[in-house]
C-alpha positions, 0 to 999 in steps of 0.5 A: 126877163123881158117878155118881148123879143127884139123882133116884137119891138121892131114890128111894133115900131114899124107899124107905129111909123105908118101912123100920123104923128099925133096918133103915134104919140098918143098910142106910145104914151098910152101903151108904152108908157102906161099913161091914163087917157087923161094924162095923154090928153093933157100931153097932146092938148086934146080933150079926153073924148078926142084923145080916146077917139084918136087912140081907138082910130090908131088901134084900128089902123094898126090892126088894119096895117097888120092884116094888109101886108107883111112888114118884113121879108122872110130873110129879115125875119130869119135874121132877126130871130 
């Protein structure tokens, strides 16, 4: 059984789309595909330190975007449930 609902996935994808491409790729590889930071760094051609910083910045932006504004209207949330 999948522990995440379709709504959860839609919210994550909507938040990721607000990020710059490189951050989106780094976060997706790190957390969706369970890559280690070094593996992500190799894929996007950055150093470990640069990749770690990119991921940290992306996570901060995701958190900020979550707090800033709702992603979906009440009608969209009701429809997705």
